[in-house]
VEXDREN-2710 file (C-alpha; in Angstrom, 1 decimal):
% VEXDREN-2710
k/r/px/py/pz
1/UNK/9.5/-7.5/25.4
2/UNK/10.1/-6.6/21.8
3/UNK/7.3/-8.4/20.6
4/UNK/4.9/-6.8/22.9
5/UNK/6.1/-3.4/21.8
6/UNK/5.7/-4.3/18.2
7/UNK/2.1/-5.6/18.9
8/UNK/1.2/-2.4/20.5
9/UNK/2.7/-0.3/17.8
10/UNK/0.7/-2.2/15.2
11/UNK/-2.5/-1.9/17.5
12/UNK/-2.0/2.0/17.3
13/UNK/-1.4/2.3/13.8
14/UNK/-4.8/0.3/13.2
15/UNK/-6.6/2.4/15.8
16/UNK/-5.1/6.0/15.6
17/UNK/-7.2/7.1/12.4
18/UNK/-10.6/5.9/13.9
19/UNK/-9.7/7.6/17.3
20/UNK/-9.0/10.7/15.8
21/UNK/-12.0/10.7/13.6
22/UNK/-14.3/9.8/16.5
23/UNK/-12.6/12.8/18.8
24/UNK/-13.2/15.4/15.8
25/UNK/-16.7/14.0/15.4
26/UNK/-17.4/14.3/19.1
27/UNK/-16.2/18.0/19.1
28/UNK/-18.4/18.7/16.4
29/UNK/-21.5/17.2/18.1
30/UNK/-20.8/19.3/21.3
31/UNK/-20.7/22.6/19.3
32/UNK/-24.3/21.4/18.0
33/UNK/-25.4/20.5/21.4
34/UNK/-24.5/23.9/22.9
35/UNK/-26.1/25.6/19.8
36/UNK/-29.3/23.9/20.8
37/UNK/-29.0/25.0/24.4
38/UNK/-27.9/22.1/26.2
39/UNK/-24.7/21.0/28.1
40/UNK/-22.5/18.8/26.0
41/UNK/-20.9/17.2/29.0
42/UNK/-24.0/16.3/30.4
43/UNK/-25.5/15.0/27.3
44/UNK/-22.4/13.1/26.6
45/UNK/-22.1/11.5/30.1
46/UNK/-25.8/10.4/29.6
47/UNK/-25.1/8.9/26.2
48/UNK/-22.0/6.9/27.2
49/UNK/-23.8/5.8/30.4
50/UNK/-26.8/4.4/28.3
51/UNK/-24.3/2.8/25.7
52/UNK/-21.5/1.4/27.5
53/UNK/-21.2/2.3/31.3
54/UNK/-24.3/0.4/32.4
55/UNK/-24.7/-3.3/32.0
56/UNK/-28.2/-3.3/30.5
57/UNK/-27.2/-1.0/27.9
58/UNK/-23.8/-2.4/27.2
59/UNK/-25.3/-5.5/26.1
60/UNK/-27.9/-3.8/24.0
61/UNK/-24.8/-2.1/22.2
62/UNK/-22.8/-5.6/21.8
63/UNK/-26.1/-7.0/20.4
64/UNK/-26.6/-4.3/18.3
65/UNK/-23.2/-4.4/16.9
66/UNK/-23.0/-7.9/15.6
67/UNK/-24.6/-7.4/12.4
68/UNK/-22.7/-4.1/11.9
69/UNK/-19.5/-6.0/12.7
70/UNK/-20.2/-8.7/10.2
71/UNK/-21.2/-6.0/7.5
72/UNK/-18.1/-4.3/8.0
73/UNK/-16.1/-7.4/7.3
74/UNK/-18.2/-7.9/4.1
75/UNK/-16.9/-4.2/3.3
76/UNK/-13.2/-5.1/3.9
77/UNK/-13.4/-8.4/1.9
78/UNK/-14.5/-6.5/-1.5
79/UNK/-13.1/-2.9/-0.9
80/UNK/-9.5/-4.0/-0.4
81/UNK/-9.5/-5.7/-3.7
82/UNK/-10.7/-2.5/-5.3
83/UNK/-14.2/-3.5/-5.9
84/UNK/-16.6/-0.8/-4.3
85/UNK/-19.3/-3.3/-3.4
86/UNK/-22.4/-1.2/-1.9
87/UNK/-24.9/-4.0/-1.7
88/UNK/-24.1/-5.6/1.7
89/UNK/-27.6/-4.7/2.5
90/UNK/-29.2/-6.5/-0.3
91/UNK/-26.7/-9.4/0.3
92/UNK/-27.7/-9.7/3.7
93/UNK/-31.6/-9.4/3.0
94/UNK/-31.5/-12.2/0.6
95/UNK/-29.1/-14.5/2.9
96/UNK/-31.4/-14.0/5.8
97/UNK/-34.4/-14.5/3.9
98/UNK/-33.1/-17.9/2.4
99/UNK/-32.1/-19.1/5.7
100/UNK/-35.3/-18.3/7.2
101/UNK/-37.5/-19.9/4.7
102/UNK/-35.1/-23.1/4.9
103/UNK/-35.3/-23.1/8.7
104/UNK/-39.1/-22.5/9.1
105/UNK/-40.3/-25.1/6.1
106/UNK/-37.6/-27.8/5.7
107/UNK/-38.3/-30.8/7.4
108/UNK/-35.7/-33.2/9.3
109/UNK/-33.4/-32.9/12.4
110/UNK/-32.6/-29.7/13.7
111/UNK/-28.9/-29.8/13.3
112/UNK/-29.4/-30.8/9.6
113/UNK/-31.9/-28.1/8.7
114/UNK/-29.7/-25.7/10.6
115/UNK/-26.6/-26.6/8.4
116/UNK/-29.1/-26.2/5.6
117/UNK/-30.3/-22.9/6.3
118/UNK/-26.6/-21.4/6.9
119/UNK/-25.5/-22.9/3.8
120/UNK/-28.7/-21.7/1.9
121/UNK/-28.1/-18.3/3.1
122/UNK/-24.4/-18.0/2.5
123/UNK/-25.1/-19.3/-1.1
124/UNK/-27.7/-16.7/-1.7
125/UNK/-25.7/-13.7/-0.3
126/UNK/-22.8/-15.1/-2.6
127/UNK/-24.6/-15.6/-5.8
128/UNK/-26.3/-12.0/-5.5
129/UNK/-23.0/-10.5/-5.3
130/UNK/-21.5/-12.5/-8.2
131/UNK/-24.3/-11.4/-10.3
132/UNK/-23.0/-8.1/-9.8
133/UNK/-19.3/-9.1/-10.8
134/UNK/-20.8/-11.2/-13.5
135/UNK/-22.3/-8.4/-15.4
136/UNK/-19.1/-6.3/-14.6
137/UNK/-17.0/-8.6/-16.3
138/UNK/-19.1/-9.4/-19.3
139/UNK/-21.1/-5.7/-19.5
140/UNK/-18.7/-3.6/-18.1
141/UNK/-21.6/-2.6/-15.5
142/UNK/-20.2/-0.6/-12.8
143/UNK/-20.1/-2.5/-9.5
144/UNK/-20.8/0.5/-7.5
145/UNK/-24.3/1.3/-9.4
146/UNK/-25.2/-2.5/-10.0
147/UNK/-24.8/-3.3/-6.3
148/UNK/-26.3/-0.3/-5.1
149/UNK/-29.4/-0.7/-6.9
150/UNK/-29.6/-4.5/-6.2
151/UNK/-30.3/-3.5/-2.7
152/UNK/-33.8/-2.3/-3.9
153/UNK/-34.4/-5.6/-5.7
154/UNK/-33.5/-7.7/-2.8
155/UNK/-35.8/-5.7/-0.7
156/UNK/-38.7/-5.4/-2.7
157/UNK/-38.6/-9.2/-3.8
158/UNK/-38.5/-10.5/-0.1
159/UNK/-41.3/-8.1/0.5
160/UNK/-43.5/-9.7/-1.8
161/UNK/-42.8/-13.1/-0.6
162/UNK/-43.5/-12.2/3.3
163/UNK/-46.4/-10.1/2.2
164/UNK/-48.3/-12.8/0.3
165/UNK/-47.2/-16.6/0.0
166/UNK/-44.7/-16.8/3.2
167/UNK/-46.7/-14.5/5.4
168/UNK/-47.1/-15.7/9.0
169/UNK/-51.0/-16.5/9.2
170/UNK/-51.3/-16.2/12.8
171/UNK/-50.5/-12.6/12.5
172/UNK/-52.7/-10.4/10.4
173/UNK/-50.8/-7.0/11.0
174/UNK/-47.3/-7.7/11.0
175/UNK/-45.8/-8.4/7.6
176/UNK/-43.4/-11.1/8.5
177/UNK/-42.5/-14.9/8.2
178/UNK/-43.3/-17.7/10.8
179/UNK/-41.0/-18.1/13.7
180/UNK/-38.0/-20.3/13.3
181/UNK/-38.0/-23.4/15.4
182/UNK/-36.8/-22.4/19.1
183/UNK/-34.4/-25.1/18.8
184/UNK/-32.6/-23.1/16.3
185/UNK/-32.6/-19.9/18.3
186/UNK/-28.7/-19.1/19.1
187/UNK/-28.1/-19.6/22.7
188/UNK/-28.2/-16.6/25.0
189/UNK/-25.3/-15.6/27.3
190/UNK/-27.1/-14.1/30.1
191/UNK/-31.1/-15.3/30.2
192/UNK/-33.7/-12.7/29.6
193/UNK/-31.2/-10.6/27.7
194/UNK/-31.0/-10.3/24.0
195/UNK/-27.0/-10.5/23.9
196/UNK/-26.2/-14.0/22.4
197/UNK/-23.2/-16.1/21.3
198/UNK/-23.7/-14.3/17.6
199/UNK/-21.3/-11.7/19.3
200/UNK/-18.5/-14.2/19.7
201/UNK/-19.4/-15.7/16.2
202/UNK/-18.7/-12.2/14.9
203/UNK/-15.6/-11.8/16.9
204/UNK/-14.5/-15.3/15.4
205/UNK/-15.3/-14.0/12.0
206/UNK/-13.0/-11.1/12.7
207/UNK/-9.9/-13.4/13.5
208/UNK/-10.7/-15.4/10.1
209/UNK/-10.7/-12.5/8.3
210/UNK/-7.4/-11.0/9.8
211/UNK/-6.0/-14.7/8.7
212/UNK/-7.2/-14.6/5.2
213/UNK/-6.0/-11.2/4.5
214/UNK/-2.6/-11.3/6.3
215/UNK/-1.7/-15.1/5.8
216/UNK/-3.4/-16.5/2.6
217/UNK/-2.3/-16.2/-1.0
218/UNK/-5.9/-15.0/-1.7
219/UNK/-5.6/-12.3/0.8
220/UNK/-2.4/-11.2/-1.0
221/UNK/-3.7/-11.3/-4.2
222/UNK/-6.7/-9.3/-3.4
223/UNK/-4.7/-6.6/-1.6
224/UNK/-2.3/-6.3/-4.8
225/UNK/-5.3/-5.9/-7.0
226/UNK/-6.6/-3.4/-5.0
227/UNK/-3.3/-1.1/-4.7
228/UNK/-2.2/-2.0/-8.5
229/UNK/-4.5/-3.9/-10.6
230/UNK/-1.8/-3.7/-13.5
231/UNK/1.1/-4.5/-11.3
232/UNK/-0.8/-7.7/-10.2
233/UNK/-1.8/-8.9/-13.3
234/UNK/1.7/-8.4/-14.7
235/UNK/2.8/-10.5/-11.6
236/UNK/0.6/-13.4/-12.6
237/UNK/-2.6/-12.5/-10.5
238/UNK/-6.0/-13.5/-12.6
239/UNK/-7.9/-10.4/-12.0
240/UNK/-11.1/-12.1/-12.8
241/UNK/-10.6/-14.9/-10.4
242/UNK/-10.0/-12.5/-7.7
243/UNK/-12.8/-10.4/-8.2
244/UNK/-15.2/-13.1/-8.4
245/UNK/-13.7/-14.8/-5.5
246/UNK/-13.7/-11.5/-3.4
247/UNK/-17.3/-10.6/-4.4
248/UNK/-18.6/-14.2/-3.3
249/UNK/-16.8/-14.0/0.1
250/UNK/-18.2/-10.3/0.6
251/UNK/-21.8/-11.5/-0.2
252/UNK/-21.6/-14.7/2.0
253/UNK/-20.3/-12.6/4.7
254/UNK/-23.0/-10.1/4.6
255/UNK/-25.4/-13.2/4.4
256/UNK/-23.9/-14.2/7.9
257/UNK/-24.8/-10.6/9.4
258/UNK/-28.5/-11.2/8.3
259/UNK/-28.6/-14.7/9.6
260/UNK/-27.1/-13.7/13.0
261/UNK/-29.6/-11.2/13.5
262/UNK/-32.5/-13.3/12.5
263/UNK/-31.4/-16.3/14.7
264/UNK/-30.2/-14.6/17.3
265/UNK/-32.5/-11.7/18.1
266/UNK/-35.6/-11.4/15.6
267/UNK/-36.3/-15.3/15.1
268/UNK/-38.0/-14.4/11.8
269/UNK/-37.7/-12.4/8.7
270/UNK/-40.2/-9.2/8.7
271/UNK/-40.5/-6.3/6.3
272/UNK/-38.0/-3.5/6.7
273/UNK/-35.9/-5.2/9.2
274/UNK/-32.5/-4.4/7.5
275/UNK/-33.4/-1.3/5.7
276/UNK/-34.7/0.6/8.7
277/UNK/-31.5/-0.3/11.1
278/UNK/-29.1/0.5/8.4
279/UNK/-26.6/-2.1/9.7
280/UNK/-25.1/-2.5/6.2
281/UNK/-24.3/1.4/6.0
282/UNK/-23.1/1.6/9.4
283/UNK/-20.9/-1.3/8.6
284/UNK/-19.7/0.1/5.7
285/UNK/-18.9/3.5/8.0
286/UNK/-17.0/1.2/10.5
287/UNK/-15.0/-0.2/7.7
288/UNK/-13.9/3.1/6.0
289/UNK/-13.3/4.5/9.5
290/UNK/-10.9/1.8/10.5
291/UNK/-9.0/2.2/7.2
292/UNK/-10.3/-1.5/6.1
293/UNK/-8.6/-3.3/9.0
294/UNK/-10.9/-6.1/10.5
295/UNK/-9.6/-5.2/14.3
296/UNK/-10.4/-1.6/13.8
297/UNK/-13.8/-2.2/12.3
298/UNK/-14.5/-4.6/15.1
299/UNK/-14.0/-1.8/17.5
300/UNK/-15.4/1.0/15.2
301/UNK/-18.7/-1.0/15.0
302/UNK/-19.2/-1.3/18.6
303/UNK/-18.7/2.3/19.1
304/UNK/-21.0/3.1/16.3
305/UNK/-23.6/0.7/17.9
306/UNK/-23.3/2.2/21.2
307/UNK/-23.8/5.5/19.8
308/UNK/-27.0/4.4/18.1
309/UNK/-28.2/2.8/21.6
310/UNK/-27.1/5.9/23.6
311/UNK/-28.6/8.3/21.1
312/UNK/-32.2/7.0/21.4
313/UNK/-31.7/6.8/25.2
314/UNK/-30.9/10.7/25.4
315/UNK/-33.8/11.4/23.1
316/UNK/-36.1/9.6/25.8
317/UNK/-34.6/10.9/29.2
318/UNK/-33.3/14.6/27.9
319/UNK/-35.2/15.7/24.9
320/UNK/-32.3/15.7/22.5
321/UNK/-33.2/14.4/19.3
322/UNK/-31.7/11.1/18.3
323/UNK/-30.4/12.6/14.8
324/UNK/-27.7/14.2/17.2
325/UNK/-26.1/10.6/17.3
326/UNK/-26.5/10.3/13.7
327/UNK/-24.9/13.9/13.1
328/UNK/-21.9/12.7/15.4
329/UNK/-21.4/9.6/13.1
330/UNK/-21.8/11.5/9.7
331/UNK/-19.3/14.1/11.0
332/UNK/-17.0/11.1/11.9
333/UNK/-17.4/9.6/8.5
334/UNK/-16.8/13.2/7.1
335/UNK/-13.3/13.4/8.5
336/UNK/-12.3/9.7/7.2
337/UNK/-13.4/10.6/3.8
338/UNK/-11.5/13.7/4.0
339/UNK/-8.3/11.4/4.6
340/UNK/-9.5/9.1/2.1
341/UNK/-9.6/11.7/-0.5
342/UNK/-6.3/13.1/0.5
343/UNK/-4.9/9.3/0.1
344/UNK/-6.7/9.3/-3.4
345/UNK/-5.0/12.6/-4.6
346/UNK/-1.6/11.5/-3.6
347/UNK/-1.9/8.1/-5.5
348/UNK/-3.3/10.0/-8.5
349/UNK/-0.5/12.6/-8.1
350/UNK/2.2/9.9/-8.2
351/UNK/0.5/8.0/-11.3
352/UNK/0.6/11.1/-13.3
353/UNK/4.1/11.8/-12.4
354/UNK/5.1/8.2/-13.5
355/UNK/3.0/8.9/-16.8
356/UNK/4.6/12.1/-17.7
357/UNK/8.0/10.2/-17.0
358/UNK/6.9/7.6/-19.6
359/UNK/5.8/10.1/-22.1
360/UNK/9.2/11.9/-21.6
361/UNK/11.3/8.8/-22.4
362/UNK/9.2/8.1/-25.5
END
């Protein structure tokens, strides 16, 4: 009985922040809907019905949540250690592209090609993140700026390849690669529905991340580095080793997000497939909403995916613009940012007090 209470308490500690942020976001959204002349109760009822409470739309929401969940795990891996990786989009682009190219052009048995494609994608994503870590380590180039700018580089490089040398010759209109072999498509849970085992792979990655952060030496060292890098270094943690390992893990996970979308839903790499959908940035939202906790990020990702699916549905059925759903997401992020900023000010204040005491002692 006590163990059950402890588990429920831990779950509540994870979920209460995102729940409050979501409620406040919905309240602000309701005010906006009232201002434009609609009934917020009716609109929300329609939105949630067409995102979670109808089987067809629920499967759509769960399918859309897969890359968002995995991108949120990528964010958590880096941000927990204090490295603000904003390059999940570029890493998932390169990872998904590399895996697609291998799957389409590499000869051999399907099983071996599939393994090679997955490894190629993860290596590409990890290497792209490691480059940002390298230039920070050697030239003190901000990881925030470099990873953000590298998103554009990855997008334009892959666009060139799929526009010219690797373009599908059977389609003169769409800018895309050839389709990956049918044998490499992720199995669907329900026939004629896009929902596939990618969702359960993402769930498995959540449990894997929980194990890494709570039960491994690497998880402990990355957490200590994120909380207090000076203390961690004094305690024997090698900062550069943690940085490279963390960024490589973050990039590899982001690549998995791209691969799950391609092998489970799209079956080819096409222009703008990751930039127009904003999977990486929605994953960033989910990670921050959950205070960088994998379980909280899992539920936050599903909720945000449902908001996107429901937002598109209400635009078609009621005339409410889809931007209302985006407004609610942005408002949720705003309330989370206020919480993060308050925590940052508290830590900064404590640090200033410690520095003043040290100065007084001298």
